[in-house]
C-alpha positions in Angstrom: 134.5 156.4 110.5 132.1 156.3 107.6 134.7 154.3 105.6 134.9 151.7 108.3 131.1 151.5 108.4 130.9 151.0 104.7 133.5 148.2 104.9 131.7 146.6 107.8 128.4 146.7 106.0 130.0 145.2 102.9 131.6 142.4 104.9 128.3 141.6 106.6 126.5 141.5 103.2 129.1 139.1 101.8 128.8 136.9 104.9 125.0 136.8 104.6 125.4 136.0 100.9 127.8 133.2 101.5 125.6 131.8 104.3 122.5 131.8 102.1 124.5 130.2 99.2 125.7 127.4 101.5 122.2 126.9 102.9 120.8 126.6 99.3 123.5 124.1 98.5 122.8 122.0 101.5 119.1 122.2 100.7 119.8 121.0 97.2 121.9 118.1 98.5 119.2 117.1 101.0 116.6 117.2 98.2 118.8 114.9 96.0 119.2 112.5 98.9 115.5 112.4 99.6 114.8 111.9 95.9 117.2 109.0 95.9 115.8 107.2 98.9 112.2 107.8 97.8 112.7 106.0 94.5 111.3 102.5 94.0 113.9 99.8 94.2 113.4 96.8 92.0 115.6 93.7 92.5 116.5 92.2 89.2 118.4 89.3 90.7 117.4 85.6 91.1 118.5 84.0 94.4 121.4 81.5 94.3 120.5 78.0 95.6 120.3 74.4 94.4 117.5 75.6 92.1 119.7 78.1 90.3 119.7 77.7 86.5 123.1 77.2 84.9 124.3 76.5 81.4 123.9 72.8 80.7 127.6 72.2 80.8 128.5 74.4 83.7 129.1 73.5 87.4 125.9 74.1 89.3 125.6 76.0 92.7 126.4 73.9 95.7 126.4 75.1 99.4 127.9 73.2 102.3 126.8 74.1 105.8 129.8 74.6 108.0 128.1 75.7 111.1 124.5 76.4 112.2 123.7 76.5 115.9 124.7 77.5 119.4 128.4 77.4 120.3 129.9 76.2 123.6 130.7 79.9 124.1 127.0 80.8 124.4 126.4 82.5 121.1 124.8 81.5 117.8 127.1 81.0 114.7 126.3 80.3 111.1 128.7 79.8 108.2 128.7 78.1 104.8 131.0 77.2 101.9 129.7 77.5 98.3 131.1 76.6 94.9 129.7 77.7 91.6 130.6 78.4 87.9 131.1 82.0 86.9 128.3 81.8 84.4 125.0 80.8 86.0 122.0 82.4 87.8 122.0 86.2 87.5 125.5 86.9 86.4 127.6 89.1 84.2 129.5 88.2 81.0 132.8 90.1 81.0 134.2 91.1 77.6 137.0 88.5 77.9 134.3 85.8 77.8 134.1 86.0 74.0 136.8 88.6 73.1 140.5 87.9 73.5 142.4 90.8 75.1 139.3 92.6 76.4 138.3 93.4 79.9 138.2 90.8 82.7 135.3 91.2 85.1 137.5 93.1 87.6 138.6 95.5 84.9 135.1 96.7 83.8 134.8 100.4 84.7 132.0 100.8 87.3 130.6 103.6 85.1 129.6 100.9 82.6 127.7 99.0 85.3 125.5 101.8 86.6 123.5 104.7 85.2 120.4 105.6 83.2 118.6 102.6 81.5 115.8 101.8 79.1 113.7 98.6 78.6 112.7 97.0 75.4 109.7 94.8 75.9 109.4 92.0 73.4 107.5 89.6 75.7 104.4 89.4 73.5 106.5 88.0 70.6 108.9 86.0 72.6 106.4 84.1 74.8 104.8 82.6 71.6 108.2 81.9 70.0 111.0 80.5 72.2 113.5 81.1 69.4 112.6 84.8 69.0 115.4 87.1 68.1 115.2 90.8 69.3 115.5 92.8 66.1 116.6 96.2 64.9 112.9 96.9 64.4 112.3 96.3 68.1 114.8 99.1 68.9 113.5 101.5 66.4 109.9 100.8 67.5 110.9 101.7 71.1 112.4 105.0 69.8 109.3 105.8 67.8 107.0 105.0 70.7 109.0 107.0 73.2 109.8 109.9 70.8 113.5 109.7 71.3 116.6 108.0 70.3 118.2 105.5 72.7 120.2 108.0 74.9 123.9 107.9 74.8 125.4 106.0 77.7 122.3 103.9 78.3 122.1 100.5 79.8 119.7 98.5 77.6 117.5 95.8 79.2 115.5 93.3 77.1 112.3 91.8 78.5 111.3 88.6 76.9 109.0 87.4 79.7 110.9 84.2 80.1 111.8 84.9 83.8 108.4 83.7 84.7 109.5 80.2 83.8 112.6 80.4 86.1 113.8 78.0 87.7 111.9 75.4 85.7 114.7 74.2 83.4 112.3 72.5 80.9 110.5 75.7 80.1 113.2 78.2 80.8 116.1 76.5 78.9 114.0 74.3 76.7 115.4 71.2 78.3 116.2 69.7 81.7 118.9 67.5 80.4 122.6 68.3 81.1 125.9 67.8 79.3 127.3 68.6 75.8 124.4 66.9 73.9 121.8 69.1 75.8 123.2 72.2 74.1 121.3 71.2 70.9 118.0 71.1 72.9 118.2 74.7 74.1 115.3 77.0 73.2 115.0 80.6 74.5 115.0 84.1 73.0 118.0 86.3 72.5 119.4 89.3 70.7 119.9 88.9 67.0 123.5 89.6 65.7 122.1 92.2 63.3 120.6 94.1 66.2 123.7 93.7 68.3 125.8 95.2 65.4 123.3 98.0 65.0 123.6 98.9 68.7 127.4 99.0 68.3 127.4 100.9 65.1 124.5 103.3 65.5 124.1 103.8 69.2 126.4 104.5 72.2 125.5 102.1 75.0 127.2 100.9 78.2 125.9 97.4 78.7 123.0 95.0 77.8 120.9 92.7 79.9 118.0 90.3 79.5 115.8 87.7 81.3 117.1 84.6 79.5 120.2 82.4 80.0 122.2 84.1 77.2 122.4 87.2 75.0 122.4 84.8 72.1 119.3 82.7 71.6 119.2 79.0 72.6 119.9 77.6 69.1 122.9 79.8 68.5 126.0 77.9 67.4 128.5 80.8 66.9 127.4 83.2 69.7 127.7 86.2 67.3 125.9 88.6 69.5 128.3 87.9 72.4 131.3 88.4 70.1 129.9 91.7 68.6 129.1 93.2 72.0 132.0 91.9 74.1 134.5 92.8 71.4 133.6 96.4 72.1 133.9 96.0 75.9 130.1 96.0 76.3 129.3 93.6 79.1 126.1 91.5 79.2 123.8 90.7 82.2 122.0 87.4 81.9 119.2 85.6 83.8 117.6 88.8 85.1 114.2 88.9 86.7 111.3 91.4 87.5 111.8 93.4 84.3 108.0 93.6 84.1 108.1 96.0 87.0 110.2 98.5 85.1 108.9 101.3 82.8 110.3 101.7 79.3 112.5 104.6 80.5 113.0 106.8 83.5 115.0 104.4 85.7 118.6 103.7 86.7 120.5 100.4 87.0 123.2 99.4 89.4 124.9 96.1 88.5 127.7 95.0 90.8 129.4 91.7 90.1 131.7 89.7 92.4 135.1 91.2 91.8 137.0 88.1 90.6 140.5 88.8 89.4 140.8 87.7 85.7 137.3 86.4 85.8 135.4 85.8 82.6 132.1 86.5 84.5 130.7 86.5 88.0 127.6 86.3 90.0 125.8 89.6 89.9 123.6 91.6 92.2 121.6 94.0 90.0 118.9 96.5 91.0 116.9 99.2 89.3 115.9 102.6 90.8 112.7 103.9 89.3 112.2 107.7 89.2 
């Protein structure tokens, strides 16, 4: 009888232990969920409309209203058609855009489009020099200021301040003209090839984004920063906004493009979640 009692007490103790363990696990999950939903959400995406800024040789956004009103069945119905180039407005450059044999937009691993991020703020320099090139020194200055190396697996965002000019093409692009000749008139900041190479060689990053029309600055002729990054399957996010609302670190990014099969790029909805 004593043996049975011992076994029974042992079983009850194990049951209570398992119950407490499960309760703690559920409490931890609930805490994580609450922490997620309590985080500040910053939308880094410009709206798509007839004001959307596109490369001077790309097809601009057009929307055709198909239906907008009451039907003879007694309910309201709205629908539109739209056409657009892959590269315009807030969008992603897939590696294939400048690197033969690399990932199409539908092949980019989702892990490379979301996760911990940092922000390099060069707006004081860029707003007085539309041809400013983000340098290696800008990255090392961030590391010195923050007392840490750019963490492995980071998404790196570059704030030039140029989003405040959007969608004014004259100030944002440097010209409101369109066509092949207008390419020579482009003036906006970008990432220097030397800094792009440094990121590839010295740091381990997932992706790069900035608040200008291109990772390469406006006067670039060979798009070397594109080639360097995309050749390593590091995608680029362009025409971002609201970067001024982000801290230098302590936030996550979720960047989900339209999943276009064999696309060289796509419209992008990108947000930041601030801790």
